[in-house]
N, C-alpha and C positions, 0 to 999 in steps of 0.2 A: 168751292166757298173764294165767294171773289174777297180779295182785302182791301180794306180802305184806302182811300185816296191816298195820304199822308204815306204810307209805307209804299204803293206803287210809285210815287215820286222820289219816297230814299232809296228803294232798289233800283230805280233807271239811274239818278243820281251818283248812286254807288256802279254802274257799270260803266257808266261812260267817263267816271275818275279810273275805274282799274281800266279801261281803253287807255286812255289817254298815256296812264302811268304807265304798262306796257313797253305803248310806242316810244315815248321818250327816254326806256331804260335799255331798251336792245337794238332799234333800230339804227342810231347816230354808231350806235361800234359795229354794228355789220356791216351796216355802209360802208366804213372805213377799211376793212377786213377785208371786203371786195373789192375796193378800189387797189389795196397792197395786188391784192390775185390776180387783178389783172395788168398789174405793171407787168406784175413778173411773167406772164406769160405771153403778154405782148413784145414785151420791149427788145424780143429778138428782129421784129420788122426795122428798126431804129438801129439797133445795133451791125443788120447788116451794113448798112452806107459802110462806118469804118472796116465791117471786117471785109467787105470783097476789095477795098483797097490794099488792108497787111495781108489777108492769107490767102487772096486769089479765088475764093468761094465764087463760083458760079450761082446763076437762078434759080439753079435745077437743085442743084445742094440745101441753100436757102430754103426753100420748096417743101422735101423733103426733112431737111431740118425743123421745121414747124411743123408739117406733119405728123412726122413720127411720135410727139408727145404728145396723139393721139390713139396711139396703139394701146399704149397700158394706160391711158386716160380711161378709153371706152372700157378695157378687161376688169377695172375693176370700179365701175361705176356704179353697179351692182350688192356684192359686199359691203363697199361703203354705206354705200343709202342705209341699208338691211343694219350696218353696225349702229347707225345711228339710234333705232328703235332699241337695240338688242346690248347694245353698250352704254355709250352716254354721249351723246351731243358737242357735250362741255369737250371732251376729254377730245373725241372725233377733231372735231375742230381748231384742237392747240397743238395735237399731233400732225395734223397737216400743215400746218402752217409752217412750227417750228424746220419740216424735214424738207419743205419746196423752201423756203428761204436760205436755207444752206445748200442747196444745187443749187441755188441759182446766181450763190454768190460764186462756188466752183465753178461756174460756167466760164468765167473772168479766164481760165486756165486753160483754154483750150487753143489749140493749134491744128487741127486737123479735121477732115470729116466728121470721121470717125468717131473721135473725142464727142464733137458738137453731139452727133446721133446718140448716144450712147448714153451722156448728162439730160438731152432734151425724155428719152425713154422716164430716165427714171424720175423727172422732174412731171410727165403726165400719171404716172405710180402715184406719185406723194400728193397732186394736188384730187386726185379721183374724185374722194369724200367729201368735198368739201362743199361744192355744189347742191349735189341730189340731198345732203343733208343739211342745210339753211332752208330750202324750201320745203322739207320733211319739217323742219325743227322751227320756221314760219306758221308751217299749219296746227303746231304745239301753241302758239298763242294768240293768235289772231284769229277770230270769229269772222264768218263771208263776207258781212259789211263792210269788212274795214282791209282785208285779204290784197284786194289788186292796187290797195296807195301802200298798203305794206309793203309787197314784193316793188312795185315801180318802185318807193324810196328805199330801197337795197336794191333794185338791180339797174337804180340810174347812177350803180358805180361806174356801171360798164364804159358806159360816156364821158364821164368824169376822168377816169382816169386814163381816159386818152388825152382829155384836153389836161390833165398835170402831165400828165407821163412824155406827150409828144414836145412842147420844150424845155421840159424838163430834159428829156433824153439830148435834143439838140444843143442845149448846153453843155451836157455834159462829153456830146462827144466831141465838142469843137472844143477840148483840156486833156491836155498829159500832163497827169503827173507821177513822180520818181520814175520816169522814164516809161511808163505804160500808156496804152495809149486810152483812148477817152471810152472804149468802147469797153475794156475790159473794165474799168470802173463803173463804169454803168450799168452794170452786173452787181459788182457789189456792194454799190450804191442802195439798189432799188432791192435787192435780199436779205439785206440786216432787218429794216423795217417789220417783215413777215416771220422773223425770228423772235422779236421784242413784241409784237404783239400775239404771237402765238401764246406767249409766255404768259399775257394779262387775257386773254381769253380763258385759259383755264381756272381762273381766279372770278374772272366778273359772269360768267353764262350760268346761266342755269336752266337743268333740262326738263322740268317740268314743274308747271306753277304749281305745286302744292310741295314743292321746294324751295320756292323763293323766299325766304326772309324777310325781302325787300314789298310784301303785301301783306297786307292784315288777313285773317282767317276766313273773314266775310269775301275777301276780294278774290281769295282761291277757291272758296266755294260757287260764286258767282261766273267767273270763268270758267271753271270744270265741267259745269251744269251746262252753260249757255256752250261750249265746244262740243260737248254732248249730243245736247239736244237737235247741236248745225250740221253734223255731220252724215255723212250716208248711214242707211238701217245695217247692211254688210258689213260684218267688222273681220270674215274670217282670214287669214295669211291668204297669200298666193305664192305658189312656184313659179319661179322663170319659162314653167314650160305652160302653165296656165296660164302667163301672160303672151307666151309666143298664142295661145290658141283664140287671142277674144279680139278679133278685128277692131274693135274697138284703138286697144295699145298699139296696134298693129300701126292702125293709121296716125295716130299721134305721134308713133314713131317717126313712120317717114313724113310725114309734115313736120316734125325736126328736125331731120335731116335736111329738107331741101332745104327749110328756111337757114338753118346754121354753113349749108355748105356759101352761100351768098355771103355771108354775116362773114365768113373767116375768109375768106375767099379778097374783098374789100377791108378788116386788118388787116391781113398780113402784107395785103401788094399796094394797097394805098399811097405809101411814103411812097413808094418805087415807081410810081406811076406818075405822082407827084412831083419827084426830083425828075426825071427824064424828059417830061413835058414841059418841066417850068425853068430848069437850069437852074433853080435856086443854092442855095447854101444847104446845108447840114440843119444849121440853125432856125434858116427861114423855110425852111421845109416842115420843120418840131413847130413855130407860129402856126404858118397857114394849116397844118395838119389838122388842131386843134379845132377849128371851125368848125367842120360835120358834126363836132362828138357833142359843142357847145350846142347846138341845134337837138341833138336825138336825146339832153338827157334833158332840156322844156317838152319835147315832144314826148315823152315817158313820162312824168310827172303830170301832165293834162290828162292823156290817156290811159293813164290807171285812173285819174280821179273821175273823170266823167265817165269810166265802165262803170265806176261803181255806183254813183247818181244815178243810171241809166237802167244799173243789173243786164248790161251786156256787154257780152264775152266774145261769142264769135265773128261780128264786125269788126270790133277796137283787134283782132287780133289781124282780121286779111286786112285792111285799108290800107294802114302802111304799106306793107307788102306789094300791094298792084300799087301804088303809089311809086317804089323803087323798082317798082321791073318796068312802069314808063321811063324811069328815069335811064336806066338801065340800056334801056332802045335808041333814046337819044345819043347816048354817051358811045353806039357802035359808029358813027356819023363821024366819029372822031372828032371835035371840035378841036379848033387851033388856039380858042379864047382859052388862058386859065385861069379865069374867074368862074367861066361857064361850065370849064370843068368841076371844078371847087363846087361849085354851085348843084350839077347834077348828082354826083360824089356824096354831097349833103342829102339828097332826099334818099339817097341809098341807106346812108349813116340810120338816116332816121326812123327805116321803119322794124329796127331794132325797140321802137316803142312798142313792138306787137308781146314781146317777152315775158314782161310781166303777166300781163292779160290771160295770156296761153298757159303758163304756170300755173295762174290760180282756178282757174276752168279745170286743169286736170286735176290739182287735187282735191275739188270741190266734188269733182265727181266718181270720188275713190273715194273706199274709207279708209280708217288711216293705218289700217294693216294692209291693206291694198299698196298704200304710197309708197311705201320705202320699199317693194318690190318694183311695180308700174314707177315709177320717179327715175330709179335708178336705170328700170332696161331701157325707157322712153330718152332717157338724153343719153347713155352710151350708145343708141342708135344714131341720135342725130350727131355724137359729135366726133362719130365714123366719117363728116362729113371736114370734119376738121382735119382730119388727112389727108383726106381725099381735094378738098377743095385748093387749099395752094402748094399741094403739089401738085394737081391738074393744070391749076391756073399757068404754074411755072413750066412744067413742061410743055405745054401746047405756046409759050411767047419762045422758049427755047426751039421748038420745029418751027414756028411762023414766024417769027420777027414782029409778032403783034400781039397785042393785045385785046383783039377782036374776039376770037374763039373763046378765051376765054368772059368774057364781060358775058357772052351768048348765054353759054352757058349761067354764069349768076342771072342772067334774067328768065330763064327756064324756072330756076330754081323758085324766085319770086312769085313767080307768075303759078306755078303749080302749085307750093305753098300755102299763098291766098284762098286759091280755087280750093285744096284741100281741107282746110280749117273753119269752113262756113259750112262742114258737115258733120261738125265736131260735136258730141255727146253737150248736155247743157245741166246744170246744178242740179241734186236730186233725181238724178234718173241712173237708173240700173244702167251700166255698162251693156249690158246684153240685150235689154229693151228699149234704148236710146233712139233706134234707126241710123248708128252709123255704121 
């Protein structure tokens, strides 16, 4: 039966209004949460500038301290993402934030390498359920046509956290209050917002459209029907063993490992490389170090918008990584110009524009039940690079006295990830028949 034109227009208008209302309600808040998440995760990169002077920690200690976070983070990825479906996204996100905020603040009490390793290990456990939980959570609320834009808006917090965090960290590091060094205050001041926002998340977030009192009954019904209509046919849950048997999921995990390897090496070692190349003060390192992340933020938004406009995912994921590989090849020539070095590292940073497109495509090719396990597994394998990258980079620098070996590995990671993602499955195709 064909609906009258007036009814069709009313349905269209209802859908457009619902999509806008969901975006305005959820994305700004999730964006702020992720900014705080990345500031707390990566502030060690800047705190290291002060800790190395006060505590005498070597590059190897900081490499291991940055990397050990990911041991517990990886181990709890899958349980954390499954809890979002089986328990509650709202409760999971809130619990994660309150716990990691407290642990970030406690890092201010560190005096020995062992204490640093211990607090970073528990910090990884506390953060484990946040990212995969939000990725799955976005699939509960955003239809495929909006998903890359929504993911880009959310993940834009990654570069923006450094845009805000870099100068803030530089400013705090230059201060000493109550006889305590600036790096100790850095951990305290950046941990408290996570605790407060974690409490707010418990009351503000809604797990499912049917529970949203801020939507009308008609909006709830439209959104639930649209999400069900656009989800893959298969709806059976998969186990970790089944995920391991899937060639598609294994390759997605390998892609994530290679891409994350490049990203985390850059994230944790860029401030140190900039400091040693330029001789800038801590404050100036923080200010100049924000430049690559400003560019990355806009690159991520443009890439997500264009991917949704063209309904293309593979090249929008691969192209930024190919650009990063070229920039890293140029960095191997060890340019003596600080300006050129920052420009090239800006291209490396901008490769993060692949991230929301990749995760959008991953959730689009998985059923809702599969996504909980697969997203956790893929992100867990990828985040092994969070340990291997910073630690391996620091180890190679300690052994060779040069950043060249680490930069070469970053280049291989970016190039390999770009080539691999070109064989990713596309939306609405079953993984077994996608040819991936």
